[in-house]
C-alpha positions, 0 to 999 in steps of 0.5 A: 499445550494449545495449538493454533493455526495462523487464522486463530492466532491473528484473533488473539491481537491484543485490541478491545481487551483480547490478549496479545500474542505472537509466535516465534519458531513454533511456540506462542508468547503471551506478551500481553503485559508488555508495555512494548505491546501496548494495544497489540502493537510492538514499535509502531510496526508489528502487531500481535497475533502474527509469527514473528520467525521471519520478522526478528532477523530485521529487529534491533533485538534477538529472540531472547527478548521474546522468550522471557514471556510465559508460552502459551501454546504452539504454532501448527505448522498446517497452512490452509490453501488459502493461507498458502495462497495468500503468503505466496502472493505477498511474497511477489511483492506486487506493490512496490512493483506497480506503484512505480508504474502508475508514479512513472505514467502519471508523471508522464502525462502531466509533463507532455501536457505541460510542454504542449502548452509551451510549444503547441507542438502536437506530438507533445500532445498525442504522447500526453494522451499515450502516457494518460492511458497507461496511467489509467491501466496502472492506477488500478492493479496499484491501488489493488495491489497497496490495498492487499500488502495494507490487509495482508502485510500491515493487518489493516493498521490503521493511521493518518498515514494509511488513511492518507495513503487510502484517500490519495489513491482514491483521488488519483483513480479518479482523476486519471479516469477522468482525464482518460474519459475526457480526453476519449470523448473530446479529441481536441480538449487540449488543442482547442484552449478554451476555458475546459481545456486550461481545465483539463490541463490542471487534472493532467498536473494535478497527477504529479503531486499526487503521485509524490505525495503518495510516494512520500506515504509509502516512504513513510510506512516503509521506513519508519 
């Protein structure tokens, strides 16, 4: 029987007329004829061309469903250094960890900015700046770890939810970066109470709805 490496198996993703293969416990099954694997996607979550051995433990059915399909080969147990490295990085679950820092710092920066406007207490303005620095440092790693998860874990699956999450992540990084650069170059931007002060304040406060919406989209992807 044909021996598939993980990279070779990924080519049989059921898209654009290609066969849909799925591996389980070392065997490769042809699921192309199943209506449950239309276009190589099963239950809007799993994609053909991957090893289902660990994923089936959380499925509402057992492996007998998969074993009804014809076996077309075996999955090689030998992995390249690149594949091993990617899987080890994936198992650290960096994105769920890093994204919480980005959310907390962005909301904190928004909150302290508003508190300064309401109270004119200088310590709140300084706190908003410190939170902004942390948000500026946290947003890019959170975005990159999300991109890694999308490419590796979700196999570049594209839908409105994924597209919105990518676009709003770019927007968040852009807003945080612009606010940070603005505040560094004009330390009194919020204190001066000019038209630009309120424009800056609006950008600072906008971080909160953006990160909340990003969290909502992440929840849709994780718990769909």
